[in-house]
C-alpha distance (Angstrom), angle and dihedral (degrees) to the residues before:
residue distance angle dihedral
M1 . . .
A2 3.80 . .
R3 3.78 117.0 .
V4 3.79 119.4 -117.4
A5 3.80 121.0 -123.2
I6 3.79 130.4 -169.8
V7 3.80 117.2 -154.1
T8 3.79 113.4 -168.3
G9 3.78 114.0 -146.3
G10 3.77 82.1 15.7
T11 3.81 103.3 152.3
R12 3.80 102.3 63.9
G13 3.80 140.2 42.2
I14 3.78 117.0 -18.0
G15 3.79 90.1 -6.0
S16 3.79 91.9 58.1
A17 3.81 91.1 52.1
I18 3.82 90.1 48.9
S19 3.81 92.9 50.6
V20 3.79 92.3 49.0
A21 3.80 93.5 46.2
L22 3.79 93.2 49.6
K23 3.79 91.1 49.9
A24 3.82 90.0 50.0
A25 3.81 88.7 51.4
G26 3.80 90.5 56.9
Y27 3.78 104.0 -96.2
V28 3.80 125.9 133.0
V29 3.79 102.9 -121.3
A30 3.78 132.6 -154.4
A31 3.80 111.2 -167.9
N32 3.79 112.8 -155.7
Y33 3.79 122.6 -156.2
A34 3.78 135.4 175.6
G35 3.77 111.0 -149.9
N36 3.80 122.5 -18.3
D37 3.80 102.9 93.8
E38 3.80 94.1 172.2
A39 3.80 93.5 54.7
A40 3.80 92.3 43.8
N41 3.79 94.1 50.1
G42 3.80 90.8 47.2
F43 3.80 90.2 50.2
N44 3.80 91.0 50.0
K45 3.81 92.6 50.8
E46 3.80 93.7 46.1
H47 3.79 98.9 45.7
G48 3.79 106.0 21.5
I49 3.81 91.4 -126.4
A50 3.79 118.2 143.3
V51 3.81 114.4 -114.6
F52 3.80 127.2 -153.3
K53 3.79 126.5 -170.8
W54 3.78 123.7 -140.2
D55 3.80 140.1 119.7
V56 3.80 113.3 -106.6
S57 3.81 90.8 -155.0
D58 3.83 89.1 70.1
Y59 3.80 115.6 72.6
D60 3.80 97.0 -158.4
S61 3.81 90.8 49.8
C62 3.80 89.4 53.0
V63 3.80 91.9 50.5
A64 3.81 91.0 50.6
G65 3.81 93.4 43.1
I66 3.78 93.4 50.2
A67 3.79 89.9 48.9
R68 3.82 89.6 55.1
V69 3.78 91.7 49.4
E70 3.79 93.6 49.4
A71 3.80 92.3 46.1
E72 3.81 91.0 53.6
L73 3.80 103.5 32.4
G74 3.81 108.8 17.1
A75 3.78 137.7 -106.8
V76 3.80 113.8 -21.2
D77 3.81 115.4 -122.0
I78 3.81 99.5 166.5
L79 3.78 127.3 51.7
V80 3.79 121.8 -173.9
N81 3.79 111.0 -169.1
N82 3.79 100.0 -156.4
A83 3.82 104.2 136.7
G84 3.78 112.0 113.6
I85 3.78 142.3 152.8
T86 3.79 137.4 -164.1
R87 3.78 129.2 -140.5
D88 3.78 99.5 173.8
G89 3.76 126.2 -167.7
M90 3.77 141.2 129.7
F91 3.79 110.0 -82.8
H92 3.79 95.7 -116.3
K93 3.80 88.6 58.0
M94 3.82 98.1 36.7
T95 3.79 115.6 118.6
R96 3.77 126.9 -142.4
D97 3.80 88.4 -114.7
Q98 3.83 90.9 56.5
W99 3.79 90.2 50.1
D100 3.80 95.7 45.6
A101 3.81 95.4 45.7
V102 3.80 93.3 55.0
I103 3.80 96.5 41.1
N104 3.80 92.5 46.4
T105 3.81 93.6 51.9
N106 3.79 104.5 30.7
L107 3.80 98.9 39.0
S108 3.79 111.3 14.3
G109 3.80 87.7 43.3
L110 3.81 88.1 70.2
F111 3.81 91.1 57.4
N112 3.79 92.2 42.6
M113 3.80 91.6 55.5
A114 3.80 102.7 34.6
H115 3.79 97.8 43.6
P116 3.84 97.4 62.7
L117 3.84 89.9 46.4
W118 3.78 98.9 43.2
N119 3.80 101.5 84.3
G120 3.79 92.1 48.3
M121 3.79 91.3 52.3
R122 3.82 90.0 48.5
E123 3.79 92.5 50.0
R124 3.81 92.9 49.1
G125 3.80 93.3 44.4
F126 3.78 94.6 -127.7
G127 3.77 137.7 83.5
R128 3.76 144.6 141.3
V129 3.80 122.7 -153.3
I130 3.80 112.6 -176.3
S131 3.78 120.5 177.5
I132 3.77 125.9 -166.0
S133 3.79 105.7 -138.2
S134 3.83 122.3 164.8
I135 3.77 144.8 -116.9
N136 3.80 84.7 -111.1
G137 3.78 90.2 61.3
Q138 3.80 86.9 59.6
K139 3.80 101.9 42.5
G140 3.82 104.8 15.9
Q141 3.78 125.8 -125.5
M142 3.77 131.2 -129.9
G143 3.79 111.0 -113.6
Q144 3.81 91.5 22.7
V145 3.79 105.5 78.8
N146 3.80 90.5 135.9
Y147 3.81 94.3 46.1
S148 3.81 94.8 43.3
A149 3.80 91.5 48.1
A150 3.80 92.1 50.5
K151 3.79 94.2 46.3
A152 3.81 91.8 47.3
G153 3.79 87.3 50.4
D154 3.80 88.8 55.0
L155 3.80 88.4 61.8
G156 3.81 93.0 51.4
F157 3.81 89.3 47.8
T158 3.80 89.1 52.1
K159 3.80 96.3 50.0
A160 3.79 95.1 46.7
L161 3.81 97.6 43.0
A162 3.81 91.0 46.8
Q163 3.79 89.1 63.3
E164 3.79 91.2 53.0
G165 3.79 95.0 48.2
A166 3.80 101.0 41.6
R167 3.80 98.7 90.6
K168 3.79 90.9 45.4
G169 3.80 95.9 57.2
I170 3.80 93.8 -103.2
T171 3.78 120.0 130.8
V172 3.79 122.4 -162.6
N173 3.80 119.2 -163.9
A174 3.79 140.8 158.7
I175 3.79 135.4 -143.6
C176 3.81 121.9 -152.2
P177 3.81 110.3 -158.9
G178 3.76 121.5 -165.9
Y179 3.80 122.4 -154.0
I180 3.80 106.7 -22.3
G181 3.79 124.3 -172.0
T182 3.78 97.9 -111.2
E183 3.80 125.2 142.5
M184 3.80 89.6 -95.6
V185 3.80 94.8 53.9
K186 3.79 94.3 40.1
A187 3.80 88.1 55.6
V188 3.80 89.0 67.0
P189 3.82 109.2 105.0
Q190 3.80 111.6 -92.6
E191 3.79 91.3 -123.7
V192 3.80 90.9 56.7
L193 3.79 91.4 48.0
E194 3.79 93.2 50.0
K195 3.80 97.4 43.1
S196 3.79 105.6 31.1
I197 3.79 108.7 24.2
L198 3.79 115.1 26.6
P199 3.85 95.2 49.3
H200 3.82 88.1 63.0
I201 3.82 94.0 53.5
P202 3.82 109.3 81.7
V203 3.81 94.2 -153.8
G204 3.81 87.6 56.4
R205 3.78 100.6 -129.1
L206 3.77 145.1 69.7
G207 3.76 118.4 -91.4
E208 3.78 121.2 -110.9
P209 3.82 122.8 -121.4
E210 3.79 88.4 -125.1
E211 3.81 90.0 61.0
V212 3.80 90.5 59.1
A213 3.80 89.7 44.1
R214 3.80 91.6 56.6
C215 3.79 89.0 55.1
V216 3.80 89.0 54.1
V217 3.80 93.1 48.9
F218 3.80 90.3 53.9
L219 3.80 94.1 47.8
A220 3.81 90.1 48.0
S221 3.79 92.9 53.1
D222 3.79 131.2 90.9
D223 3.80 87.2 -115.4
S224 3.81 90.4 71.7
G225 3.79 95.7 55.3
F226 3.83 94.4 118.2
I227 3.80 93.0 52.0
T228 3.79 115.7 86.0
G229 3.79 136.0 142.8
A230 3.80 87.7 24.0
T231 3.78 131.8 138.6
L232 3.79 114.7 -145.6
T233 3.79 113.1 -159.8
A234 3.79 119.2 -150.0
N235 3.77 104.8 177.1
G236 3.80 108.5 117.8
G237 3.79 91.2 -106.5
Q238 3.80 94.8 -59.3
Y239 3.80 92.7 130.1
M240 3.79 122.4 16.5
V241 3.79 124.3 -162.1
């Protein structure tokens, strides 16, 4: 029987590519989204992947959303924490609301999703928790203190939880993408891309969402069972650790 995977933020950008790749690899996929009904419905019609709406920053909404997924699709064995937001600003101008919004989604969202699923994974003796962090969680980024802090926190979450899940057949890993050719990045003016971004990427190009998705498919598979607590960088050599 095919395993069930939830991909948060799974109907757009990198999340969309992850959802599609997991379906192609034989998983039953539930793509979560927070607000864009039009995009989610279009994604569902195009790819035949079930979509479920809830806000990962709210614990009770995650509990209810997961319950709906499991009632319709079955027990969830794979969680991909992809949902994320930005509220950029220099720290001296950053508001508490900007800080809280990013921390609550990009960091607390991992707890809100993994915690309701954890006991089921332990009982079944199998689980995969894969979190999409960021190059900026590794190196920091001016104007993104909130985002960098949250994404760095994702890595600490990964390393600690991996130790708790290891003996129960649960692996917990993170992926740190660099600049990926999503709608958001492609909206950057071409001059800025060519002068300020691409020169810092040794491979000389943006990554593709599908390249991150292939990393997820591997970490979700049985073949990755000896890899846990790891951070996989996918940044074209921009930042090496």
